[in-house]
C-alpha positions in Angstrom: 82.8 114.4 60.4 85.2 114.6 63.4 85.3 118.2 65.0 88.5 120.0 65.4 90.1 120.1 68.6 89.7 123.6 70.1 91.0 125.3 73.5 88.5 126.4 76.1 86.2 123.3 75.4 84.8 120.8 77.7 85.6 117.1 76.3 84.0 114.1 78.0 84.2 110.3 77.5 83.6 109.2 74.0 84.6 112.3 72.4 86.9 112.2 69.2 88.7 115.4 67.8 91.1 116.0 64.8 94.2 117.9 65.3 96.8 118.3 62.6 95.4 115.5 60.3 95.3 113.1 63.2 92.2 111.9 65.1 92.5 111.5 68.9 90.1 110.0 71.5 89.6 111.2 74.9 91.3 109.3 77.9 90.5 111.6 80.8 87.4 114.3 80.8 88.7 117.9 81.0 88.5 121.3 79.7 91.0 122.1 77.1 93.7 124.8 77.3 95.8 126.4 74.7 98.9 124.4 75.6 97.2 121.2 76.2 96.9 120.1 72.5 96.3 116.1 72.1 100.0 115.3 71.2 101.3 117.3 74.2 98.9 115.4 76.6 99.1 111.7 76.5 97.4 111.4 79.7 94.2 113.1 78.3 94.1 111.8 74.6 95.0 108.7 72.7 95.9 108.8 69.0 93.8 106.8 66.8 95.7 104.4 64.3 94.7 105.0 60.9 92.1 107.7 62.2 89.9 104.8 63.2 88.3 106.2 66.1 84.9 106.4 64.5 84.9 103.0 63.1 85.0 101.3 66.5 88.9 100.5 66.4 91.1 101.0 69.3 93.5 103.9 69.8 97.1 104.2 70.4 98.5 106.5 73.4 99.9 109.6 71.8 103.0 109.1 73.7 104.2 107.1 70.6 104.4 110.2 68.5 106.7 113.1 69.3 105.0 116.3 69.5 106.3 119.5 67.3 108.9 121.2 69.3 107.0 124.5 69.2 104.1 122.9 71.3 106.2 121.4 74.1 105.2 122.9 77.6 107.3 125.5 78.7 108.0 124.0 82.2 108.9 120.6 80.9 111.5 121.6 78.1 113.4 118.1 78.4 110.3 116.0 78.3 110.2 113.1 75.7 108.0 110.2 74.7 109.2 106.8 75.5 111.3 105.1 72.9 109.9 101.9 71.2 112.6 99.8 72.6 110.7 99.5 75.9 113.5 101.0 78.1 111.4 100.3 81.3 112.0 96.7 80.6 116.0 96.6 80.6 117.6 97.1 84.0 121.0 96.0 85.3 119.3 95.2 88.7 116.8 92.9 87.4 118.2 89.3 87.7 115.3 87.3 89.2 112.1 86.4 87.2 109.4 86.1 89.7 106.4 84.4 88.7 103.2 86.2 89.2 102.0 83.8 92.0 105.0 84.5 94.0 105.3 88.5 93.7 103.3 89.2 96.9 105.4 86.6 99.0 108.5 87.8 101.0 111.7 85.8 101.0 111.0 84.3 104.3 107.7 82.7 103.0 109.6 80.6 100.4 110.4 77.1 101.3 114.0 75.9 101.4 114.0 74.3 98.0 112.8 77.2 96.3 115.3 79.5 97.8 117.9 77.0 96.5 116.7 77.1 92.9 116.8 81.0 93.0 120.1 81.0 94.6 121.6 78.6 92.0 120.0 79.5 88.7 117.5 82.4 89.2 120.2 85.3 89.5 119.6 86.0 93.1 123.3 86.1 94.0 124.2 88.3 90.9 121.3 90.5 92.2 123.0 91.3 95.4 125.4 93.7 93.3 122.3 95.7 93.7 123.3 96.6 97.4 125.9 98.9 96.1 123.6 100.5 93.5 121.5 102.7 95.9 118.5 100.5 96.4 119.6 98.7 99.6 122.8 100.6 100.6 121.9 101.8 104.0 123.9 100.0 106.7 124.3 97.0 104.3 127.3 95.8 106.2 125.2 95.1 109.4 122.8 92.8 107.5 122.8 89.0 107.5 123.0 87.2 104.2 119.5 86.0 104.6 118.4 89.7 105.2 120.4 90.8 101.8 118.7 88.1 99.9 115.2 89.2 101.3 116.0 92.7 100.2 117.1 91.5 96.9 114.1 89.4 96.5 112.0 92.5 97.5 113.7 94.7 95.0 113.1 92.3 92.3 109.3 92.1 93.0 109.2 95.8 92.8 110.8 96.1 89.5 108.7 93.2 88.2 105.5 94.8 89.5 106.6 98.3 87.9 107.5 96.8 84.6 104.2 95.0 84.4 102.2 98.4 85.2 104.5 100.3 82.7 103.9 97.7 80.1 100.0 98.1 80.6 100.3 101.7 80.3 101.9 101.8 77.0 99.8 99.1 75.7 96.4 100.2 77.0 96.8 103.8 78.2 96.1 104.9 81.7 93.4 103.4 83.8 92.9 106.3 86.1 93.8 109.7 86.5 97.4 108.8 87.7 99.9 106.1 86.9 103.2 105.3 88.3 105.6 104.0 85.4 109.2 103.0 85.6 111.7 105.4 84.1 115.4 105.4 83.8 117.8 108.4 83.9 117.3 112.0 82.9 114.6 112.1 80.3 111.3 113.0 81.8 108.5 111.3 80.2 105.3 113.5 78.8 102.5 113.6 81.3 104.7 113.7 84.5 103.1 115.7 87.2 105.1 118.6 88.5 105.6 118.3 92.2 107.7 121.4 93.0 110.6 123.6 91.8 114.2 124.0 92.9 116.4 126.7 91.7 113.9 127.7 89.1 113.6 124.2 87.5 110.6 122.0 87.8 110.8 119.0 89.8 108.7 115.8 89.3 107.3 113.0 91.6 109.2 109.9 91.9 109.5 106.9 94.1 111.9 103.8 94.2 112.7 100.9 96.3 115.1 101.3 99.1 116.1 99.0 101.8 112.7 97.1 101.9 110.5 100.1 101.4 109.0 102.2 98.6 110.3 105.9 99.2 109.1 109.1 97.9 111.2 111.7 96.1 111.7 113.8 93.0 113.1 113.3 89.3 114.6 116.1 87.3 117.0 116.3 84.4 119.1 118.4 86.5 119.7 115.7 89.1 122.8 113.6 89.4 121.3 110.3 88.2 117.7 111.5 87.2 115.9 110.5 90.4 116.3 110.9 94.1 114.7 109.6 97.3 115.1 110.6 100.9 115.9 108.2 103.6 117.4 108.5 107.1 118.2 112.2 106.6 120.1 111.5 103.2 119.3 112.3 99.7 119.9 109.0 97.8 120.5 109.3 93.9 119.0 106.6 91.6 118.8 106.1 87.9 116.0 103.5 88.1 112.8 104.8 89.6 108.9 105.3 89.1 107.5 108.7 88.1 104.0 109.8 88.3 102.1 110.5 85.3 98.5 111.9 85.2 96.0 114.5 84.4 97.0 117.8 86.2 93.4 118.8 86.5 92.5 115.4 88.3 94.7 116.3 91.3 95.2 119.0 93.7 97.3 119.8 96.7 95.7 119.9 100.1 97.2 121.9 103.0 98.4 119.5 105.9 100.6 120.0 109.0 102.3 117.4 111.4 101.1 113.7 111.2 98.7 113.2 108.5 94.9 112.6 109.5 93.5 111.2 106.1 90.0 111.7 107.2 90.6 115.4 107.8 92.1 116.0 104.3 88.7 116.2 102.7 90.0 114.5 99.7 91.9 110.9 98.9 95.5 111.0 98.7 97.1 109.8 95.5 98.8 106.3 96.2 102.5 107.2 97.2 104.9 104.6 98.7 105.1 102.5 101.9 107.7 102.1 104.7 109.1 98.7 105.1 106.3 97.9 107.7 103.6 98.6 105.3 102.7 102.0 106.8 101.6 104.3 103.7 103.3 107.2 102.7 101.8 110.1 100.9 103.2 112.7 98.3 104.0 116.0 99.9 105.4 119.2 98.8 106.7 122.1 101.2 108.3 125.5 100.9 112.0 125.4 101.7 114.6 128.1 101.3 112.9 129.7 98.5 112.2 126.4 96.5 109.1 124.2 96.6 110.5 120.7 97.2 109.0 117.1 97.1 108.9 114.2 99.7 106.8 112.2 101.9 104.4 112.3 104.6 102.4 109.8 106.9 100.3 109.3 109.9 103.6 108.5 111.8 105.9 111.3 110.8 105.5 114.6 112.5 105.6 116.5 109.3 106.7 116.3 105.7 110.2 115.0 104.8 111.6 116.5 101.7 115.2 116.0 100.0 117.4 119.1 99.4 120.8 119.7 98.7 122.0 116.2 99.4 120.0 115.6 102.5 116.4 115.2 104.0 114.9 117.9 106.1 111.5 117.9 108.2 108.9 120.8 107.4 106.0 121.0 109.9 103.6 122.6 107.3 103.1 121.1 103.9 100.6 120.1 101.1 99.6 116.7 100.3 98.7 115.5 96.6 95.1 114.5 96.4 92.5 113.5 93.8 90.3 116.5 92.8 
């Protein structure tokens, strides 16, 4: 007989519980809390189809089942499960179908014949419209046509990679304590990790491709397009971005200042973004004007750069998101 889920209980790998007539299998070991019921925590529990957990069957992540309204977490009132029509797989900026063996190449690594194929029949020219959509808007008028094509190619590679990662998350559940998944608009998915708070409303952690880099930022139902990143002292709104999901007990914020020395953090930082030269960017939060805002830090930047009120500001002392 399967035991009923209870708060204040340590659950480990292999554990199966019953809650409101359904069985759930553990994804991430944790100690349960009163508001972390299985339907509300898809990063921790996977729902078993037809209560088949004990029979050796697989399980389905519980994000496929909307939780009862009275059990929504208070800081996440507008969170919702992903719809079954795969919204992460339909983007107006996705025009180029990049084969897996080409995803790690940049535009300048391709031979002339392959470039011609993409320009004629692969949607690359149509993808240039994304320059006006925020992904590559910074000084686009100064870029050569080849540079624009290279940026479009990199954007398509990021989208393709993000779509595959999100598809795997929905199919198999999380493979670690945190997962980046593709998201659109103002609806925040269940399991999003809160990164801060602005004007009394929660901010979640986001990232997106921009001008050849994967920049860090924030997501919230209260933002103009749902997501925003900081770049060159500007806050850039985006409706297509990745959002960080995970087990909140598997991560912690570690104090830092100035340029990051990863070895001195005493913990491994959660994977964030990267500059266009490959320099890693780490997830940061910092107090600013009575808020706790989200942004980026690195071994090069002398402080955290966080987005606020349409701009990007530097804060000397901040915290970095690390694995617990």
